C-alpha positions as CSV (number, residue, x, y, z in Angstrom):
1,M,-34.9,4.2,96.9
2,R,-32.2,5.8,99.0
3,F,-30.4,2.4,99.2
4,L,-30.3,2.1,95.5
5,K,-28.8,5.5,95.1
6,L,-26.0,4.7,97.5
7,Q,-25.2,1.5,95.5
8,N,-24.8,3.4,92.3
9,N,-22.4,5.9,93.9
10,N,-20.1,3.0,94.9
11,I,-19.6,1.9,91.2
12,P,-15.8,2.3,90.3
13,R,-15.1,5.3,88.1
14,K,-13.0,3.5,85.5
15,H,-15.8,1.0,85.0
16,L,-18.2,3.9,84.3
17,L,-15.7,5.4,81.7
18,S,-15.5,2.1,79.8
19,Q,-19.2,2.1,79.0
20,T,-19.2,3.9,75.7
21,S,-22.3,4.5,73.6
22,G,-22.5,3.4,69.9
23,S,-22.6,7.0,68.8
24,D,-19.3,7.7,70.6
25,M,-17.6,4.8,68.8
26,L,-18.8,6.1,65.4
27,M,-17.5,9.6,66.1
28,R,-14.1,8.1,67.2
29,K,-13.8,6.2,63.9
30,I,-14.7,9.3,61.9
31,Y,-12.1,11.3,63.9
32,T,-9.4,8.6,63.4
33,K,-10.1,8.5,59.6
34,K,-9.9,12.3,59.3
35,R,-6.5,12.2,61.0
36,G,-5.2,9.8,58.2
37,K,-4.7,6.7,60.3
38,K,-4.9,3.5,58.2
39,D,-5.1,-0.1,59.1
40,P,-1.6,-1.6,58.6
41,R,-3.2,-4.7,57.1
42,F,-4.8,-2.6,54.4
43,V,-1.5,-0.9,53.5
44,V,0.2,-4.3,53.1
45,R,-2.5,-5.7,50.8
46,K,-2.6,-2.5,48.7
47,H,1.1,-2.2,48.0
48,G,2.0,-5.9,48.2
49,G,0.3,-6.5,44.8
50,W,2.6,-4.1,42.9
51,F,5.6,-5.6,44.6
52,V,4.7,-9.1,43.5
53,K,4.1,-7.8,39.9
54,F,7.5,-6.2,39.9
55,L,9.2,-9.4,41.1
56,L,7.4,-11.3,38.3
57,F,8.6,-8.8,35.7
58,I,12.2,-9.0,36.9
59,S,12.0,-12.8,36.9
60,F,10.6,-12.8,33.3
61,V,13.3,-10.4,32.0
62,S,16.0,-12.5,33.7
63,L,14.7,-15.7,32.3
64,A,14.4,-14.3,28.8
65,S,17.9,-12.9,28.9
66,F,19.3,-16.2,30.1
67,L,17.5,-18.1,27.3
68,I,18.7,-15.7,24.6
69,Y,22.3,-16.0,25.8
70,R,22.2,-19.7,26.5
71,F,20.7,-20.7,23.1
72,D,21.9,-17.8,21.0
73,L,18.4,-16.9,19.9
74,I,19.6,-13.6,18.3
75,K,21.5,-15.7,15.8
76,H,18.4,-17.4,14.7
77,L,16.6,-14.1,14.2
78,R,19.2,-12.6,11.9
79,I,18.0,-12.4,8.3
80,S,19.8,-14.9,6.2
81,G,17.6,-15.5,3.1
82,V,15.5,-13.6,0.5
83,D,12.8,-15.0,-1.7
84,V,11.8,-13.0,-4.8
85,L,8.4,-13.6,-6.5
86,G,6.9,-11.9,-9.6
87,A,10.1,-10.8,-11.4
88,G,11.2,-12.0,-14.7
89,E,9.8,-10.0,-17.7
90,F,10.8,-6.4,-16.9
91,V,12.6,-6.7,-13.6
92,N,15.8,-8.7,-13.3
93,E,15.3,-11.3,-10.5
94,S,19.0,-11.8,-9.8
95,D,19.7,-8.0,-9.5
96,I,16.8,-7.3,-7.2
97,K,17.7,-10.3,-5.0
98,V,21.3,-9.2,-4.6
99,M,20.2,-5.7,-3.6
100,A,17.7,-7.0,-1.1
101,E,20.2,-9.4,0.4
102,S,22.9,-6.7,0.7
103,Y,20.4,-4.4,2.5
104,S,18.9,-7.0,4.9
105,S,21.7,-9.5,5.6
106,E,22.4,-10.1,9.3
107,K,19.8,-7.6,10.5
108,I,17.4,-8.7,13.2
109,I,14.0,-9.6,11.6
110,V,12.0,-8.4,14.6
111,G,12.8,-4.7,14.1
112,F,13.5,-4.8,10.4
113,N,12.1,-1.9,8.5
114,C,10.3,-3.3,5.4
115,K,9.2,0.2,4.1
116,E,12.8,1.4,3.8
117,L,13.7,-1.6,1.6
118,E,10.6,-1.2,-0.5
119,S,11.5,2.4,-1.2
120,L,15.0,1.5,-2.1
121,L,14.0,-1.2,-4.6
122,K,11.3,1.0,-6.2
123,E,13.8,3.7,-6.8
124,N,16.2,1.3,-8.5
125,F,13.8,-1.0,-10.4
126,L,11.4,1.1,-12.3
127,G,10.1,-1.8,-14.3
128,A,8.2,-2.8,-11.2
129,K,4.8,-1.1,-10.7
130,D,4.7,-2.0,-7.1
131,I,7.0,-3.8,-4.6
132,A,6.1,-5.2,-1.2
133,I,8.2,-6.9,1.5
134,E,7.0,-9.6,3.9
135,K,8.7,-11.1,6.9
136,I,9.0,-14.8,7.1
137,Y,10.0,-15.8,10.6
138,P,12.4,-16.7,12.0
139,N,15.0,-15.3,9.5
140,K,13.8,-14.7,5.9
141,I,12.0,-12.0,3.9
142,K,9.9,-12.2,0.8
143,V,10.0,-9.6,-2.0
144,L,6.7,-9.5,-3.9
145,I,6.9,-7.7,-7.3
146,E,4.0,-6.5,-9.5
147,E,5.6,-5.8,-12.9
148,R,4.4,-3.1,-15.3
149,K,2.1,-4.3,-18.1
150,P,2.7,-3.2,-21.7
151,L,0.0,-0.9,-23.1
152,A,1.2,-0.2,-26.6
153,I,4.1,-0.3,-29.0
154,L,6.0,3.0,-29.4
155,H,7.4,3.3,-32.9
156,N,10.2,5.7,-33.3
157,E,10.5,6.5,-37.0
158,K,13.8,8.4,-36.6
159,E,15.6,5.5,-34.9
160,G,13.6,2.8,-36.7
161,R,13.0,1.0,-33.4
162,R,9.9,-0.1,-31.5
163,Y,9.5,-0.1,-27.8
164,L,7.0,-1.3,-25.2
165,I,5.4,1.3,-23.0
166,D,3.0,1.0,-20.1
167,S,0.0,3.2,-19.0
168,E,2.3,5.7,-17.2
169,G,4.6,6.2,-20.2
170,Y,7.4,4.1,-18.9
171,V,9.6,2.6,-21.6
172,L,9.9,-1.1,-20.7
173,G,12.3,-2.1,-23.4
174,E,12.4,-3.1,-27.1
175,I,9.5,-5.1,-28.4
176,V,9.5,-8.9,-28.3
177,D,7.4,-11.1,-30.6
178,R,4.6,-12.0,-28.2
179,F,3.6,-8.3,-27.9
180,F,3.1,-7.6,-31.6
181,Y,-0.7,-7.6,-31.1
182,L,-0.6,-4.3,-29.1
183,P,-1.6,-1.0,-30.8
184,R,1.2,1.1,-32.3
185,I,1.9,4.7,-31.3
186,L,4.1,6.7,-33.8
187,Y,6.5,8.9,-31.8
188,E,9.2,11.2,-33.0
189,G,10.8,12.2,-29.6
190,K,13.8,10.8,-27.9
191,V,13.3,7.3,-26.4
192,E,15.4,5.7,-23.7
193,V,14.7,2.3,-22.1
194,G,14.0,2.8,-18.4
195,D,12.8,6.4,-18.8
196,F,9.4,8.0,-18.8
197,L,8.1,9.9,-21.9
198,E,7.9,13.6,-21.1
199,E,5.1,14.5,-23.4
200,N,1.4,14.1,-23.0
201,V,1.2,11.3,-25.5
202,V,0.5,8.4,-23.2
203,P,-2.4,9.8,-21.2
204,V,-4.3,10.6,-24.4
205,S,-3.4,7.2,-25.8
206,V,-4.8,5.5,-22.7
207,E,-8.0,7.5,-23.0
208,I,-8.5,6.6,-26.7
209,L,-7.8,2.9,-26.1
210,R,-10.3,2.8,-23.2
211,F,-13.0,4.6,-25.0
212,A,-12.4,2.5,-28.2
213,E,-12.8,-0.7,-26.1
214,G,-16.1,0.6,-24.7
215,E,-17.4,1.2,-28.3
216,E,-16.1,-2.2,-29.5
217,V,-13.7,-0.5,-31.9
218,R,-10.2,-1.9,-32.3
219,V,-7.4,0.6,-32.6
220,S,-4.3,-0.8,-34.3
221,S,-2.2,2.4,-34.5
222,M,-2.0,6.1,-33.4
223,S,-0.1,9.0,-34.7
224,F,0.1,12.4,-32.9
225,Y,0.4,15.7,-34.8
226,P,0.3,19.3,-33.6
227,K,-3.4,19.8,-34.4
228,Y,-4.9,16.3,-34.6
229,I,-4.6,12.6,-33.9
230,R,-4.7,9.9,-36.6
231,I,-5.9,6.5,-35.6
232,Y,-6.3,3.3,-37.6
233,V,-9.5,1.6,-36.8
234,N,-10.6,-2.0,-37.4
235,G,-7.7,-2.6,-39.7
236,F,-8.9,-0.5,-42.7
237,I,-10.4,2.8,-41.5
238,D,-8.4,6.1,-41.2
239,A,-9.9,8.3,-38.5
240,Y,-8.9,11.8,-37.6
241,I,-9.7,13.5,-34.3
242,G,-8.9,17.2,-33.6
243,N,-6.8,17.7,-30.5
244,E,-9.4,20.0,-29.0
245,K,-12.2,17.5,-29.6
246,D,-13.7,15.4,-26.8
247,K,-12.1,12.0,-27.2
248,E,-14.9,10.0,-25.7
249,E,-17.5,11.6,-27.9
250,S,-15.3,11.2,-30.9
251,L,-14.9,7.5,-30.3
252,K,-18.7,7.1,-29.8
253,T,-19.2,8.7,-33.2
254,I,-16.7,6.4,-34.8
255,G,-18.3,3.4,-33.2
256,A,-21.8,4.4,-34.3
257,L,-20.6,4.9,-37.9
258,V,-18.8,1.6,-38.0
259,K,-21.8,-0.3,-36.7
260,K,-24.2,1.5,-39.1
261,S,-22.0,0.8,-42.1
262,A,-21.8,-2.9,-41.2
263,L,-25.6,-3.1,-41.0
264,E,-25.9,-1.4,-44.4
265,G,-23.2,-3.5,-46.0
266,Q,-21.0,-0.5,-46.7
267,K,-17.2,-0.2,-46.1
268,I,-15.9,3.0,-44.6
269,T,-12.3,4.1,-45.6
270,K,-12.1,7.4,-43.8
271,I,-13.7,9.3,-40.9
272,D,-12.7,12.9,-40.3
273,L,-13.8,14.5,-37.0
274,R,-11.5,17.6,-37.1
275,Y,-14.2,20.0,-38.3
276,D,-17.7,21.0,-37.3
277,K,-19.2,18.5,-39.8
278,V,-18.3,14.8,-39.8
279,I,-16.7,13.7,-43.1
280,V,-17.1,10.0,-44.0
281,L,-15.7,8.4,-47.1
282,Y,-16.8,5.0,-48.3
283,E,-15.1,2.5,-50.6
């Protein structure tokens, strides 16, 4: 036993120091990590990816710039044509095309603001109910027009003229032959083509026509007075509706009376709904 002890004492000191336990190695790693030391290989891998992406981005921008310059791609993206669809009856196709071309010519189609052109055209061409602009790559735009639809004939007795109006009271123009079938509205106010009627005539007219259609009653003309409305129904019946009366209920009453008289073989000449009691005259 004594011999073994002497042998152990003769082991070199530096050899003893190199024998480190597993727990000591773990503590050393933790200590090193706390001090912020990082593996250089890890740093290169982490930041090298961003550097490569940056180089690729610069290369792409350079290539794109070269192609644009070399082949003059900007020239091919400048707007050089305008197509107009849907105009003709109440919107002048040539005029709207000239304005659209003047606004869009030589502008780059990629950043072209369609909404601004739409607003400009709507302000200047009121005969269009709606206008939309579409891009046609590489260098054209399309103007899509929804024209207003005539609702009735506005008869101005003072002027002796008849005009077409739409559901918003916009005066489309003087009547043409193919619209003679529309109902007539007698109107004494001032009428200008391209303007809107200021009075509340059109909204009431639209209501009456809609309710009449629901009751299968054909209205051929309407006249507006301070206290009542006079309508001509089914070509031979004079009907009077007080301004304070409910228009839908009034048309339901007229429709019911017309159907009843047809079943009974009678012919109505007048229906008066201005009072508490309904007045009906027969031929």
